[in-house]
C-alpha positions in Angstrom: -1.9 -8.8 33.0 2.3 -9.1 33.2 3.7 -11.8 30.4 7.0 -10.2 30.8 8.7 -13.1 32.7 7.8 -15.5 29.6 10.1 -14.0 27.5 12.8 -15.7 28.5 11.7 -18.5 27.8 10.5 -17.3 23.8 13.1 -19.8 22.5 12.9 -22.7 25.0 10.5 -26.0 24.3 7.8 -25.8 26.0 7.4 -29.8 27.1 9.8 -32.5 26.0 6.7 -35.2 26.0 6.3 -34.5 22.2 10.2 -36.6 22.0 8.0 -39.4 23.2 5.2 -39.1 20.8 4.3 -42.2 18.6 5.4 -42.1 15.5 1.5 -42.3 14.5 0.8 -39.3 16.5 3.6 -37.5 14.7 1.7 -37.7 11.6 -1.3 -36.5 12.9 0.5 -33.2 13.8 1.5 -32.9 11.1 -1.1 -33.0 9.0 -3.5 -30.6 11.9 -0.6 -28.4 11.2 -1.4 -27.4 7.6 1.7 -26.2 6.4 2.7 -22.6 4.7 1.2 -22.0 1.7 2.9 -19.6 -0.5 1.3 -16.4 -2.2 2.1 -17.7 -5.7 0.8 -21.2 -4.6 -3.3 -19.9 -3.9 -5.3 -18.9 -6.9 -6.6 -15.5 -7.0 -10.4 -15.7 -6.9 -13.4 -12.8 -8.6 -10.5 -10.5 -8.9 -9.2 -10.4 -12.2 -11.5 -13.2 -13.8 -12.9 -16.6 -12.8 -9.6 -17.8 -11.1 -5.8 -16.3 -11.9 -2.5 -17.5 -10.5 -0.5 -14.4 -9.0 2.4 -15.3 -12.4 -0.2 -14.8 -14.6 -2.1 -11.3 -13.4 -0.6 -8.2 -15.1 -0.4 -5.9 -12.0 1.5 -5.5 -8.7 -0.3 -8.2 -6.1 0.0 -9.8 -3.1 -2.1 -13.0 -1.8 -2.0 -13.3 2.1 -2.9 -17.1 2.7 -4.5 -18.2 5.6 -1.6 -20.1 6.9 0.4 -15.9 6.3 -2.3 -14.9 8.2 -2.0 -17.2 11.2 1.8 -17.3 11.0 2.3 -13.6 11.1 -0.1 -12.5 13.7 -2.5 -10.6 11.2 -4.7 -9.0 12.9 -5.7 -5.6 11.3 -5.4 -3.8 8.0 -2.1 -2.2 9.5 -0.6 -5.9 8.9 -0.5 -6.4 5.2 2.2 -4.0 5.4 4.1 -7.3 6.5 3.7 -8.8 3.2 2.5 -6.1 0.8 5.5 -3.7 -0.1 3.6 0.3 -0.2 1.4 -0.6 1.8 2.3 1.9 4.9 -0.6 3.1 6.2 -1.4 6.1 8.8 -2.9 5.3 12.2 -6.8 5.6 11.1 -7.3 6.8 15.0 -6.4 3.6 15.8 -8.8 1.8 13.9 -8.1 1.5 10.4 -11.3 0.3 8.3 -9.3 1.2 5.1 -5.9 -0.2 3.2 -3.6 2.4 1.9 -1.3 1.5 -0.9 1.3 3.6 -2.6 0.6 6.9 -0.7 -3.2 6.6 -0.2 -6.4 5.0 0.6 -7.3 2.3 -1.2 -11.2 0.1 -1.1 -12.2 -2.6 0.8 -13.8 -6.0 -1.0 -15.6 -9.1 0.2 -15.6 -11.9 -2.2 -15.1 -9.5 -5.1 -17.7 -6.9 -3.8 -16.9 -3.4 -2.6 -18.3 -2.9 1.0 -19.3 -0.1 3.0 -16.3 1.7 5.1 -15.1 4.8 6.5 -15.3 8.4 5.3 -11.5 8.4 4.4 -10.6 5.9 6.8 -12.1 6.9 9.6 -15.1 3.9 10.0 -15.4 1.4 12.0 -12.8 -1.5 13.4 -12.3 -4.3 11.5 -12.6 -8.1 12.3 -11.3 -11.0 10.8 -13.1 -13.7 12.0 -15.4 -14.1 8.9 -12.2 -14.5 6.8 -9.5 -16.7 5.7 -7.4 -14.9 3.7 -6.8 -12.1 1.2 -5.3 -10.7 -1.8 -3.5 -7.1 -2.2 -3.6 -5.0 -5.5 -2.1 -1.8 -6.4 -3.9 0.5 -8.6 -7.8 0.9 -9.0 -10.2 -1.9 -8.8 -10.3 -3.7 -12.1 -12.7 -3.3 -14.7 -15.0 -6.6 -13.2 -15.1 -4.9 -9.8 -16.3 -1.3 -10.9 -15.8 2.0 -10.5 -14.7 3.2 -6.9 -13.9 6.1 -4.6 -10.4 5.5 -3.7 -8.1 4.1 -6.0 -4.3 3.4 -4.2 -5.4 -0.2 -4.5 -7.9 -2.6 -2.5 -7.9 -5.2 -0.5 -9.9 -8.6 -1.4 -11.0 -10.0 1.8 -11.7 -14.0 0.7 -14.7 -15.0 3.1 -14.5 -18.5 5.3 -16.2 -21.2 3.1 -18.0 -24.0 4.4 -16.1 -27.4 3.6 -17.8 -30.3 2.0 -14.5 -33.0 2.7 -14.5 -33.2 6.8 -16.3 -32.0 10.0 -13.9 -30.0 12.3 -13.9 -27.6 15.1 -11.1 -25.3 16.6 -11.3 -23.8 19.9 -8.8 -20.4 20.6 -8.4 -18.4 23.1 -5.9 -15.1 23.5 -4.8 -13.2 26.6 -2.6 -10.5 26.0 -1.2 -7.4 28.3 -3.6 -4.6 29.5 -5.7 -6.9 29.9 -7.1 -7.9 26.6 -8.8 -11.3 25.3 -10.1 -13.0 22.6 -12.6 -15.9 22.2 -13.4 -17.9 18.6 -15.2 -21.2 17.9 -15.3 -22.0 14.4 -17.2 -25.7 13.4 -17.6 -26.8 10.3 -20.2 -30.1 9.6 -20.5 -32.0 7.1 -24.2 -32.2 6.3 -23.8 -34.9 3.1 -20.1 -35.7 1.9 -19.0 -34.1 -1.0 -22.4 -32.1 -1.2 -23.8 -30.0 1.5 -21.7 -28.5 4.7 -22.5 -25.2 7.7 -19.7 -23.6 9.3 -20.2 -21.2 12.4 -17.5 -19.0 13.5 -17.9 -16.7 16.4 -15.2 -14.0 17.7 -15.2 -12.4 21.2 -13.0 -9.5 21.8 -12.7 -7.7 25.0 -10.0 -5.3 25.5 -8.6 -2.9 27.4 -5.3 -0.9 26.2 -1.9 0.5 26.9 -3.6 4.0 25.9 -5.7 5.9 28.5 -9.3 5.7 28.2 -8.9 3.0 25.4 -10.9 0.1 25.1 -12.0 -2.8 22.5 -15.3 -4.7 22.9 -17.0 -6.9 19.8 -19.1 -9.7 18.9 -18.6 -11.2 15.6 -20.4 -14.0 14.0 -20.3 -16.0 10.6 -22.6 -18.2 9.2 -21.8 -20.0 6.0 -23.2 -22.8 3.8 -21.8 -24.7 1.4 -23.7 -26.7 -1.5 -22.4 -28.8 -4.6 -25.8 -30.5 -6.0 -23.4 -31.4 -8.9 -19.9 -31.3 -10.5 -21.3 -28.4 -12.6 -22.6 -26.0 -9.8 -21.9 -24.9 -6.7 -23.7 -22.2 -4.3 -22.0 -20.5 -1.5 -23.6 -18.4 1.0 -22.3 -16.8 4.2 -23.8 -13.9 6.7 -21.5 -12.0 9.1 -22.7 -10.1 12.0 -20.6 -8.1 14.1 -21.4 -5.5 16.8 -18.4 -3.1 18.3 -17.9 -0.5 21.3 -14.3 1.0 20.6 -12.8 4.5 21.2 -11.6 6.7 18.7 -7.5 7.6 19.3 -6.3 11.0 18.5 -2.9 10.3 19.4 -1.0 13.3 20.8 -1.2 16.5 20.0 1.5 19.4 19.4 3.7 16.8 17.4 7.1 18.9 17.5 10.4 17.3 16.9 11.0 17.2 20.4 8.1 14.9 20.9 9.1 12.5 17.9 12.5 12.3 19.2 12.5 12.0 22.9 8.7 12.1 23.9 9.0 16.1 25.1 5.4 17.6 25.1 5.1 21.3 25.8 2.5 21.9 28.2 -0.1 24.8 28.2 -3.8 25.3 27.6 -4.2 27.1 24.4 -6.3 30.7 24.7 -8.9 31.9 22.2 -8.8 35.2 20.6 -12.4 36.0 22.7 -10.0 34.9 25.9 -11.9 31.3 26.3 -9.7 28.9 27.0 -12.1 26.2 25.6 -10.4 24.9 22.8 -11.3 26.5 19.8 -10.2 27.9 16.0 -7.1 30.3 16.6 -5.8 30.2 20.4 -2.7 30.4 21.2 -0.4 28.5 23.8 2.0 30.3 25.8 4.1 27.7 27.0 4.1 26.6 30.7 7.0 23.8 30.1 8.0 20.8 28.4 7.8 17.4 29.9 8.1 13.9 29.6 5.1 12.9 28.1 3.6 9.0 28.6 3.0 8.0 25.3 -0.3 5.9 26.8 -1.6 9.8 27.0 -3.4 10.5 24.2 -6.5 12.6 23.2 -9.1 10.3 24.0 -11.8 11.1 26.9 -13.9 8.1 29.1 -17.7 10.0 28.1 -16.6 9.4 24.5 -19.1 7.0 22.3 -18.6 4.9 19.5 -20.3 1.7 18.6 -21.4 0.5 15.3 -23.5 -2.8 14.6 -23.5 -4.0 10.8 -24.5 -7.4 9.1 -23.5 -8.6 5.7 -24.7 -11.4 3.2 -22.5 -12.8 0.5 -24.1 -15.2 -1.9 -22.5 -16.7 -5.2 -23.5 -19.4 -7.5 -21.5 -20.9 -9.9 -22.7 -22.9 -12.7 -20.6 -25.0 -15.5 -22.8 -23.7 -18.1 -20.2 -26.2 -20.4 -17.0 -27.1 -20.9 -16.1 -23.5 -22.1 -18.5 -21.3 -20.8 -18.6 -20.5 -16.8 -21.5 -18.6 -15.1 -21.3 -16.3 -11.6 -24.0 -14.8 -9.9 -22.4 -13.0 -7.0 -24.8 -10.8 -4.5 -24.0 -9.0 -1.6 -25.9 -6.6 1.1 -24.5 -4.8 3.8 -26.8 -3.0 6.6 -24.7 -0.6 9.1 -25.5 1.8 11.7 -22.6 4.2 13.6 -22.8 6.2 16.1 -19.8 8.5 17.3 -20.1 11.4 20.0 -16.7 12.6 21.1 -16.2 15.3 23.6 -14.6 17.2 21.6 -17.4 18.1 19.3 -17.0 15.2 16.4 -20.5 13.4 15.8 -21.0 11.3 12.8 -23.6 9.4 13.0 -24.8 6.7 10.5 -28.7 6.4 11.1 -29.0 3.6 8.2 -26.8 2.8 5.4 -28.0 -0.1 3.1 -25.8 -1.5 -0.2 -27.0 -3.7 -2.0 -24.9 -5.4 -5.4 -25.7 -8.0 -8.1 -23.3 -9.0 -10.7 -23.8 -11.7 -13.5 -20.0 -12.8 -15.0 -19.7 -14.8 -17.9 -16.3 -16.7 -18.9 -15.3 -18.5 -21.7 -12.6 -20.6 -21.1 -9.6 -18.5 -19.9 -9.7 -15.7 -21.9 -13.0 -13.9 -22.4 -15.3 -12.2 -19.4 -18.4 -9.9 -19.8 -20.9 -9.1 -17.4 -23.3 -6.8 -15.8 -24.0 -5.6 -12.3 -26.1 -2.9 -10.5 -25.3 -1.5 -7.1 -28.0 0.5 -4.8 -26.6 2.2 -2.3 -29.0 4.4 0.4 -27.3 6.6 3.7 -29.0 8.8 6.0 -26.2 10.1 8.3 -25.3 13.2 10.6 -21.9 14.9 11.0 -20.3 17.4 12.6 -16.5 17.8 12.4 -16.5 21.9 12.4 -15.4 22.9 15.7 -12.6 20.1 16.4 -9.6 22.1 18.0 -7.0 19.9 19.1 -3.8 21.1 19.6 -5.1 23.7 22.3 -5.7 21.1 24.5 -2.9 20.1 27.0 -3.2 16.8 28.1 -1.2 17.0 30.8 -3.9 18.9 32.3 -7.6 17.6 33.8 -9.9 16.1 31.3 -12.6 19.8 31.5 -9.7 21.2 29.5 -10.2 18.5 26.3 -13.8 19.1 26.0 -15.6 21.7 24.0 -18.9 22.6 25.1 -20.6 24.7 22.1 -21.6 28.4 22.8 -24.7 29.9 21.8 -23.2 31.1 18.7 -21.8 27.7 17.5 -24.8 26.3 18.1 -26.9 29.0 16.2 -24.6 27.7 13.1 -25.7 23.9 13.6 -28.9 22.0 13.9 -30.4 20.4 17.1 -30.5 16.4 16.0 -31.3 15.6 19.5 -31.7 17.3 23.0 -27.9 18.9 23.6 -26.4 17.5 20.3 -25.9 19.4 17.2 -24.9 18.7 13.7 -24.3 20.3 10.7 -27.6 20.7 8.3 -27.1 18.6 4.7 -26.8 21.6 3.1 -26.4 26.0 3.1 -28.8 28.4 3.7 -29.3 32.3 4.1 -31.5 32.9 6.9 -31.1 37.1 7.1 -30.4 37.3 3.2 -26.9 39.1 3.8 -25.7 36.8 0.3 -23.6 34.7 3.1 -24.4 31.5 4.4 -25.6 30.9 8.2 -24.4 27.8 8.6 -21.5 24.8 9.2 -21.5 22.3 6.9 -20.0 18.6 6.9 -21.0 15.5 5.6 -24.8 15.5 6.9 -26.8 14.0 4.0 -29.8 11.7 3.1 -29.1 10.0 -0.5 -29.4 7.6 -3.0 -27.6 6.2 -5.3 -27.6 3.6 -8.7 -24.9 2.4 -10.2 -25.6 0.3 -13.3 -21.8 -1.5 -14.9 -21.3 -3.5 -18.1 -17.8 -4.7 -18.5 -15.8 -6.9 -20.8 -12.2 -8.4 -20.7 -10.7 -10.3 -23.9 -7.2 -12.0 -23.9 -5.7 -13.0 -27.0 -2.6 -15.5 -27.6 -0.7 -13.8 -30.7 2.2 -16.5 -30.2 2.7 -18.8 -28.1 4.7 -16.6 -26.0 3.1 -13.2 -26.1 -0.8 -11.9 -25.3 -2.7 -9.2 -24.4 -5.3 -8.3 -22.8 -7.9 -5.8 -23.5 -10.2 -4.8 -20.3 -13.7 -2.0 -20.8 -15.9 -0.9 -18.2 -18.8 1.7 -18.2 -20.9 2.6 -15.3 -24.1 4.7 -15.3 -24.2 6.6 -12.0 -28.5 8.4 -11.1 -28.0 9.8 -7.7 -29.8 12.0 -5.2 -28.9 14.1 -2.1 -31.6 15.4 -0.1 -31.1 17.8 3.7 -32.2 15.7 6.1 -31.9 17.8 8.9 -32.7 21.4 7.3 -33.5 24.3 9.7 -36.7 25.4 11.0 -38.7 27.6 8.5 -36.6 26.7 5.3 -37.6 24.0 2.6 -34.6 21.1 2.5 -32.9 21.5 -0.5 -32.3 18.5 -3.1 -30.6 17.5 -5.6 -30.5 14.6 -8.6 -27.5 14.2 -10.7 -26.4 11.3 -13.2 -23.1 10.6 -15.2 -20.8 7.9 -17.0 -17.9 6.6 -15.6 -15.9 4.8 -17.7 -12.2 2.6 -17.2 -9.9 1.1 -20.0 -7.1 -1.5 -19.2 -4.6 -2.9 -21.2 -1.4 -5.2 -20.3 0.8 -6.7 -23.1 2.0 -10.2 -21.0 5.4 -11.9 -22.6 6.7 -15.5 -21.6 10.8 -15.2 -21.9 10.6 -18.6 -20.4 8.2 -21.2 -19.1 9.0 -19.4 -15.9 9.4 -15.8 -16.2 6.6 -13.3 -17.7 7.5 -9.8 -18.2 4.1 -7.5 -18.5 3.2 -4.2 -19.6 0.0 -2.4 -18.0 -1.9 0.8 -18.5 -5.0 1.4 -16.9 -7.2 4.6 -17.1 -10.5 5.3 -15.1 -13.0 7.7 -13.6 -13.6 7.7 -10.1 -16.0 8.9 -7.2 -16.1 10.8 -4.2 -18.5 10.5 -1.4 -19.0 11.4 2.0 -19.9 8.7 4.8 -20.8 4.9 3.9 -20.3 6.3 0.3 -23.5 8.5 0.5 -23.2 11.5 -1.5 -23.4 15.6 -0.4 -25.0 18.7 -1.3 -22.2 21.9 -1.9 -22.4 25.4 -0.2 -24.5 25.9 -3.4 -26.8 23.4 -2.2 -26.4 20.9 -5.3 -24.3 17.8 -6.0 -21.2 18.8 -7.5 -20.4 17.6 -10.5 -16.5 17.1 -10.0 -17.6 14.4 -7.2 -18.1 11.8 -10.6 -15.2 13.3 -12.6 -11.9 12.8 -11.0 -10.0 11.2 -13.5 -7.1 8.1 -12.4 -4.3 6.3 -14.4 -1.7 4.0 -13.9 1.3 2.7 -15.6 3.6 -0.7 -14.5 5.8 -3.0 -16.0 6.6 -5.8 -14.0 8.6 -9.3 -14.1 7.6 -12.1 -12.3 9.1 -15.3 -12.1 7.4 -18.6 -10.7 10.0 -21.7 -11.7 8.1 -25.0 -11.6 9.5 -27.8 -9.2 10.3 -25.0 -7.0 8.9 -23.8 -3.8 9.6 -19.5 -4.3 8.2 -17.1 -6.4 9.3 -13.5 -7.1 8.6 -10.1 -8.6 9.5 -6.4 -9.5 7.7 -3.8 -10.2 7.7 -0.1 -11.7 4.9 2.1 -11.7 3.8 5.4 -12.3 0.4 6.5 -11.1 -1.9 9.6 -10.5 -4.7 9.7 -8.6 -7.2 11.7 -6.5 -7.6 12.7 -2.4 -10.7 13.6 -0.8 -10.2 16.4 1.2 -12.1 17.4 4.3 -13.9 19.9 2.6 -15.2 17.5 0.1 -12.8 18.6 -2.8 -10.3 16.9 -4.7 -6.6 17.1 -4.7 -4.3 15.0 -7.2 -1.7 12.7 -5.9 1.2 11.6 -8.6 3.6 8.7 -7.6 6.4 6.5 -9.3 7.9 4.0 -7.8 9.7 0.4 -7.3 8.3 -2.6 -5.9 10.1 -5.9 -5.0 8.8 -9.4 -3.7 10.2 -12.7 -2.9 8.5 -16.1 -1.0 10.5 -18.9 -0.8 9.9 -22.3 1.4 12.5 -25.3 2.0 11.3 -28.9 2.5 13.6 -29.0 5.4 10.7 -27.1 7.1 12.0 -23.2 7.1 10.6 -20.2 4.7 10.8 -16.5 4.1 9.1 -13.8 2.1 10.7 -10.8 1.4 9.1 -7.5 0.3 10.9 -3.9 -0.4 9.5 -1.0 -2.0 10.3 2.9 -3.2 7.6 5.6 -3.8 8.1 9.2 -4.7 4.5 10.5 -4.1 4.4 14.1 -4.7 1.3 16.6 -5.0 0.4 16.7 -8.8 -0.3 20.4 -9.2 -2.8 20.5 -6.7 -3.5 22.5 -3.4 -3.1 20.7 -0.2 -5.3 21.0 3.2 -3.6 20.9 6.9 -6.1 21.8 10.2 -3.0 24.2 10.9 -0.2 25.3 9.0 2.6 24.5 11.3 2.7 23.2 15.0 5.1 26.3 15.9 1.8 28.2 14.6 -0.2 27.1 17.7 2.2 28.6 20.3 3.2 32.2 20.7 7.2 33.5 21.6 7.0 33.6 25.1 9.5 30.8 25.6 11.7 31.1 22.7 13.9 28.7 24.8 10.8 25.9 24.5 9.9 26.7 20.9 9.8 29.4 18.3 6.2 30.4 18.3 4.3 32.5 15.7 1.0 33.3 17.2 -1.1 32.4 14.5 -2.8 30.4 16.5 -4.4 26.6 15.9 -6.5 25.3 14.6 -6.4 27.6 11.5 -7.6 26.0 8.3 -4.5 26.4 5.8 -4.7 25.8 1.9 -1.2 25.4 0.7 -1.3 26.7 -3.1 -1.1 24.3 -6.3 2.5 22.4 -5.9 4.4 19.2 -6.6 5.7 19.0 -2.7 6.3 15.7 -1.5 3.4 14.0 0.2 3.6 14.3 3.5 3.0 11.0 6.3 4.5 8.3 3.5 8.2 7.1 3.3 10.1 6.7 0.2 11.3 3.3 1.0 9.6 0.5 3.5 11.0 -3.2 3.6 9.9 -6.1 5.2 10.4 -9.4 6.2 8.7 -12.6 7.7 10.3 -15.9 8.4 9.5 -19.1 9.8 11.1 -22.3 10.9 9.3 -25.8 11.9 12.6 -26.8 14.4 10.4 -30.7 15.2 7.0 -32.2 15.0 5.9 -30.4 17.7 7.9 -26.6 18.1 8.2 -23.8 15.6 9.7 -20.8 15.6 8.9 -17.1 13.6 8.8 -13.5 13.4 8.8 -10.0 10.9 10.7 -7.0 10.7 9.8 -4.4 9.1 11.5 -0.9 8.7 10.7 2.5 7.0 12.9 5.4 6.1 12.5 9.1 7.9 9.3 11.3 6.6 8.2 14.5 6.9 4.7 14.6 9.2 3.9 17.9 7.8 3.8 19.6 4.5 6.2 22.2 5.3 8.7 19.0 6.2 9.1 20.9 9.9 8.8 17.7 11.9 10.0 14.4 10.2 9.6 11.0 11.7 12.8 9.7 11.6 14.2 6.0 10.1 12.0 2.9 12.4 11.4 -0.5 12.4 9.7 -2.7 14.5 11.0 -6.6 15.5 8.2 -9.1 16.2 8.7 -12.3 17.2 7.1 -16.0 18.6 7.3 -19.4 19.4 4.0 -22.3 19.1 4.7 -25.5 20.7 2.3 -28.8 20.3 1.5 -30.6 23.1 -0.6 -33.1 21.8 -2.1 -33.6 18.2 -5.1 -31.5 19.0 -3.8 -29.1 21.5 -1.1 -26.0 20.9 0.2 -22.7 22.4 1.9 -19.5 21.1 3.4 -16.5 22.1 4.1 -13.6 20.4 6.4 -10.8 21.7 5.3 -7.9 19.5 8.0 -4.7 19.7 10.7 -7.0 20.6 13.3 -4.2 20.3 11.3 -1.4 22.3 11.4 1.1 19.6 9.1 4.7 20.1 7.8 4.7 16.7 5.1 7.1 15.4 2.9 7.7 12.6 0.4 9.7 10.7 -2.9 10.2 12.7 -5.1 10.1 9.5 -4.5 9.8 5.8 -3.8 12.9 3.7 -1.6 15.0 5.9 -4.4 17.2 7.0 -3.4 16.4 10.8 0.2 16.7 10.2 0.9 19.6 12.4 -1.5 18.7 14.7 -1.3 15.2 16.1 1.0 11.8 15.7 -0.1 8.4 16.7 2.8 6.5 19.1 2.9 2.9 18.7 2.6 0.1 21.5 5.4 -0.4 23.5 6.8 -4.3 24.1 4.2 -6.5 24.9 3.3 -10.4 25.2 0.2 -12.3 23.6 -0.7 -16.1 24.7 -3.0 -17.9 22.5 -4.3 -21.8 23.0 -5.8 -23.5 20.3 -8.0 -26.8 20.6 -9.5 -28.5 17.6 -11.1 -31.8 17.0 
């Protein structure tokens, strides 16, 4: 569907009838519009305590309120970069399931409980239908939330709650270019005023795509119940069901500098050392030409299958025991099934993952918090990623040239899960007793883990201006892993492991004035290393590797936060130094260190305009650690038969490369990131807004042979309210039609193999009706 003719109307009022509305109608319009709530004006719930104001939290954090989510057109986890500094992210194969902060993957929480997510970010798309705001925090989760795998930071999604004060219904529809359609119905009904309410929200997405053979179809249902039997008791319950069918989008392969700068692609199908033109390890390409490639021509296949079904149940019981003591019981359950079978031989199947967590919290006043939790995770999954080969594929050729049928020799190193579907076993076996393992290993596992945790956090007011905070956490892990698909004739291997993981935080805060707070924080924690859906795998020796429970992470932060009383603005500045781990594709861990500065400023004027600014600088590098890439450099994929096109080395690709321990700059992460989001209420009926983002140039690969240049993107929107109930909004995304690029995957593994092209300029038209 083409909406380009509407661009010219972007700043033109869509109707003149609003000027004729009666005064009482104008008042109603304002009430329905719900003015912008700034990040500093919404409490942070269930992260650093029962409730905290942003300026009182001694960590770098950003609150994206419900109104900001709406105004900035936030659709997925990539969009948090509009508000949160140092949150640039790789494309996540077109469907990010985890956030990125400070150059590494972070965790995803829902209502303060860690949820299942992807394997190193390769997971399922995220629907925001069930959520009304989010909190973005840098660094490992605080002691109340528990030890985790990913420690770059985290996003806490706050679920929609039923409202006991008023019944209302909102219907939304959105249509965009490339046959993109979304519908949402959100209904809240009061059962007993100020006591009980029920809410249901349904979202249906049916989207085509600019990219070839790409789609997204999903159904999301939220059911929420709120019960407040007394002023001291509250029970919030919500259930989310999500079913999705989507496409893994690997972007464009062979990312040379010519591709990044001018969309020029080197043609020619790679040939394996055995003479086969089927994509495979060590294939070498003899260049046949240099052509302009359409940015929609990406590494996808119409026969690929990627589906998932999940449901989540959250319960929060809040009991004010007396004027000082608050008791919170938080419960979470999630079930997940996922099936990913791609024609390039990649397979990831989660044949059932169950996660349950219950946390009891006791809060004494504003200074003391302690509690305990139990987390249970059970995963059965099958994986196969050892025969993928992307660079040998010529995207300008036929679909058959993209497909990787496994040879008899390759099948012999795998196990048949279903007829003609092969995956890795869950452990290594030496069938012929020659001292060498006979199988390829991926992440196949049947694992169960229990995590028992105890935590405590205490604040001391040393003086009226100076206070200290100490937090401690200990988690005991008891883990079992089994091979669910051992080769015929052998006994399936299994192992168990237990360990203690700890975390400690210390913060000092000084109120320079009633409005100005200076703080310093130190945080040290252990973290785990898991596979898909949080499972645990057996290594080549057939045991659970102890290093998966011995990764240390440290964070130091110094910051200043300013929130002037009586004024609607907020600013902070943070310096940080952080060391953390990255789980590599082979299951090992590498260390990453980063230092940098982050700045935020949020402002709203009484005259109807508002602006939020964010900027950051980061120096991220390998912390005396090895780095892994599927190919050393893109030139290795080519021979030197056409030096006029590329000076190839003839090494071949993929050719798994381990770069020795170093302090090299971390690839795929821009040193400088900046963004601005603004809006203007021109009249009671008409508003304008937009956002602008910028990233400084950065290397795509470890050797820095290819650079992604300085980039920016401008998005604009206008909204008009025809009646107090009906409004329309037009968004134009990437207004200046920039040919931007991003890494496909976190950690740089595909830095010499793939790059993701951004969407060109396009438009979306939305309608909203409330009653």
